[in-house]
C-alpha positions as CSV (number, residue, x, y, z in Angstrom):
1,X,-34.1,-28.1,-38.4
2,X,-38.0,-27.4,-39.5
3,X,-40.6,-27.2,-37.4
4,X,-41.3,-30.9,-38.2
5,X,-37.9,-31.9,-37.3
6,X,-36.5,-32.0,-41.1
7,X,-33.5,-30.5,-42.4
8,X,-33.4,-27.3,-43.9
9,X,-32.6,-26.8,-47.2
10,X,-29.5,-24.8,-46.3
11,X,-28.9,-28.2,-43.8
12,X,-29.3,-30.3,-46.7
13,X,-26.9,-28.5,-49.1
14,X,-24.4,-28.4,-46.2
15,X,-24.6,-32.3,-45.7
16,X,-24.3,-32.7,-49.5
17,X,-21.0,-30.4,-49.7
18,X,-19.7,-32.3,-46.8
19,X,-20.3,-35.5,-48.6
20,X,-18.7,-34.5,-51.9
21,X,-15.8,-33.5,-50.0
22,X,-15.2,-36.4,-48.1
23,X,-15.8,-38.3,-51.6
24,X,-12.5,-36.9,-52.6
25,X,-10.5,-38.0,-49.7
26,X,-8.5,-41.3,-49.9
27,X,-9.5,-43.4,-46.8
28,X,-7.9,-45.7,-44.8
29,X,-6.1,-48.4,-46.2
30,X,-5.0,-46.9,-49.7
31,X,-1.5,-47.1,-50.4
32,X,-0.9,-44.0,-51.1
33,X,-1.5,-42.8,-47.7
34,X,1.6,-44.7,-46.5
35,X,3.9,-43.2,-49.4
36,X,6.4,-40.7,-48.5
37,X,5.6,-37.3,-50.7
38,X,8.1,-35.9,-53.1
39,X,9.5,-32.6,-52.7
40,X,7.8,-29.8,-54.4
41,X,10.4,-28.1,-57.1
42,X,7.7,-26.2,-59.5
43,X,5.7,-23.1,-57.9
44,X,3.3,-22.8,-60.5
45,X,-0.2,-22.5,-61.7
46,X,-0.5,-26.3,-61.0
47,X,0.7,-25.6,-57.4
48,X,-2.2,-23.1,-57.1
49,X,-4.8,-25.1,-58.4
50,X,-3.6,-28.1,-55.9
51,X,-3.9,-25.6,-53.0
52,X,-7.1,-24.3,-54.1
53,X,-8.4,-27.9,-54.5
54,X,-7.2,-28.7,-51.3
55,X,-8.5,-25.3,-49.5
56,X,-12.1,-26.1,-50.9
57,X,-12.1,-29.7,-49.8
58,X,-10.9,-29.2,-46.1
59,X,-13.4,-26.3,-46.3
60,X,-16.3,-28.3,-47.4
61,X,-15.7,-31.2,-44.7
62,X,-15.2,-28.8,-42.2
63,X,-11.4,-30.0,-41.1
64,X,-8.5,-28.5,-39.7
65,X,-6.2,-29.3,-42.0
66,X,-5.3,-31.8,-45.1
67,X,-2.5,-33.3,-46.8
68,X,-1.6,-33.4,-50.4
69,X,-1.3,-37.3,-50.3
70,X,-5.0,-37.4,-48.7
71,X,-6.4,-36.2,-52.0
72,X,-3.9,-38.6,-54.3
73,X,-1.5,-36.3,-54.9
74,X,2.5,-37.3,-53.3
75,X,3.6,-34.0,-53.4
76,X,4.4,-32.1,-49.9
77,X,2.0,-29.6,-49.8
78,X,-0.4,-29.1,-46.5
79,X,-3.4,-26.6,-45.8
80,X,-4.4,-26.2,-42.2
81,X,-6.3,-23.7,-39.9
82,X,-4.5,-22.4,-36.7
83,X,-8.2,-21.8,-35.3
84,X,-11.1,-23.6,-35.7
85,X,-13.1,-20.8,-38.2
86,X,-9.7,-19.0,-39.3
87,X,-8.2,-19.0,-42.5
88,X,-6.6,-21.6,-44.1
89,X,-2.8,-21.6,-44.6
90,X,-0.9,-23.2,-47.5
91,X,2.7,-24.9,-46.4
92,X,4.8,-26.2,-49.3
93,X,7.8,-28.8,-48.4
94,X,7.1,-28.2,-44.4
95,X,9.7,-29.4,-42.6
96,X,9.9,-29.9,-38.4
97,X,13.0,-27.8,-37.3
98,X,12.7,-27.8,-33.4
99,X,9.9,-29.6,-31.0
100,X,9.3,-29.1,-27.6
101,X,10.6,-31.6,-25.1
102,X,7.2,-31.4,-23.0
103,X,4.4,-33.3,-24.9
104,X,0.6,-33.6,-24.3
105,X,-1.7,-36.4,-24.9
106,X,-4.9,-35.3,-27.0
107,X,-8.0,-36.6,-28.9
108,X,-7.3,-36.5,-32.8
109,X,-9.4,-37.6,-35.7
110,X,-8.5,-37.7,-39.7
111,X,-10.2,-37.1,-42.7
112,X,-8.7,-40.3,-44.1
113,X,-9.4,-42.7,-41.2
114,X,-13.1,-43.6,-41.0
115,X,-13.9,-40.3,-42.4
116,X,-13.0,-38.4,-39.5
117,X,-15.6,-40.9,-37.3
118,X,-12.4,-42.7,-35.6
119,X,-11.0,-40.8,-32.7
120,X,-7.7,-41.8,-30.9
121,X,-5.5,-40.2,-28.0
122,X,-1.9,-39.2,-29.4
123,X,0.7,-38.1,-27.4
124,X,2.5,-35.1,-29.4
125,X,4.9,-32.6,-28.8
126,X,3.2,-29.4,-27.2
127,X,5.5,-26.9,-29.4
128,X,6.6,-27.1,-32.9
129,X,8.9,-24.8,-35.0
130,X,8.1,-25.4,-38.9
131,X,10.0,-23.8,-41.9
132,X,8.5,-24.1,-45.3
133,X,7.6,-22.3,-48.4
134,X,4.3,-20.7,-49.1
135,X,2.6,-21.6,-52.6
136,X,4.2,-18.5,-54.5
137,X,7.6,-19.8,-53.3
138,X,8.6,-17.5,-50.5
139,X,10.3,-19.1,-47.3
140,X,8.3,-18.6,-44.0
141,X,8.9,-20.3,-40.4
142,X,6.1,-20.9,-38.1
143,X,6.3,-21.3,-34.3
144,X,3.1,-23.0,-33.1
145,X,1.6,-24.5,-29.6
146,X,-1.0,-26.3,-28.5
147,X,-3.7,-27.5,-31.0
148,X,-2.2,-25.7,-34.0
149,X,1.2,-27.5,-33.5
150,X,-0.5,-30.5,-33.2
151,X,-2.5,-29.8,-36.6
152,X,0.8,-29.1,-38.2
153,X,2.6,-32.3,-37.1
154,X,-0.3,-34.6,-37.8
155,X,-0.2,-32.9,-41.5
156,X,3.1,-33.2,-41.8
157,X,3.2,-36.9,-40.9
158,X,1.0,-37.5,-43.7
159,X,3.6,-36.2,-46.0
160,X,5.9,-39.1,-44.6
161,X,3.4,-41.4,-45.0
162,X,2.6,-41.9,-41.2
163,X,-1.2,-41.9,-39.9
164,X,-2.4,-41.0,-36.4
165,X,-2.9,-44.3,-35.8
166,X,1.0,-45.2,-35.7
167,X,1.2,-42.5,-33.2
168,X,-1.6,-43.0,-31.0
169,X,-2.0,-44.7,-27.5
170,X,-1.4,-48.5,-28.2
171,X,-5.0,-49.4,-26.5
172,X,-6.8,-46.7,-28.5
173,X,-4.8,-48.0,-31.8
174,X,-6.1,-51.6,-31.1
175,X,-9.7,-50.5,-30.5
176,X,-9.6,-48.0,-33.4
177,X,-8.4,-51.2,-35.8
178,X,-10.8,-53.1,-34.7
179,X,-13.8,-50.4,-35.3
180,X,-12.4,-49.9,-38.7
181,X,-12.2,-53.3,-39.6
182,X,-16.1,-53.2,-38.7
183,X,-17.1,-50.2,-40.4
184,X,-17.8,-48.6,-36.9
185,X,-16.9,-45.3,-35.6
186,X,-14.7,-45.1,-32.2
187,X,-14.1,-42.4,-29.9
188,X,-11.7,-42.7,-26.7
189,X,-14.7,-42.9,-24.1
190,X,-16.0,-45.8,-26.1
191,X,-13.6,-47.9,-24.4
192,X,-12.1,-51.1,-25.5
193,X,-14.9,-52.9,-28.0
């Protein structure tokens, strides 16, 4: 911010870039978000372009990850970060092979639900093993725990037409749905409105 309390040019550009990114993301209520995605069979230039577009959008909005259906493509592709400022990894046809018996409840947001302004507590396994292919078709196996496991499971849910609200604690789901209907943000510490 400037001395007069105004946004700097860099801050204004960041806000514009974030808004442009969100304008490309399908939002709650769009039927494509509830539709299972198809397996990718062609590891070609079109897939490389799709991954580049997904990476650009997740970078623009500062997200932890995004799934292809969130951009309107019903293909089994996700991009995600294992660390907040870390590089983005692309996974094609990811499949959950194993999950930990132990679960943890943590707050999640979603780029497709209120433009990430609606947060809910979601129980998820603390660790996961995922197999997938890279955009060039190579097989890969990821073992993740904690936050990275949560991000993988959240994004893979999108590929199956499942939104975080379906996994949320019931009282959070109800409050979040009311907030969405009213066009308002909601987070767990807001209580039951």
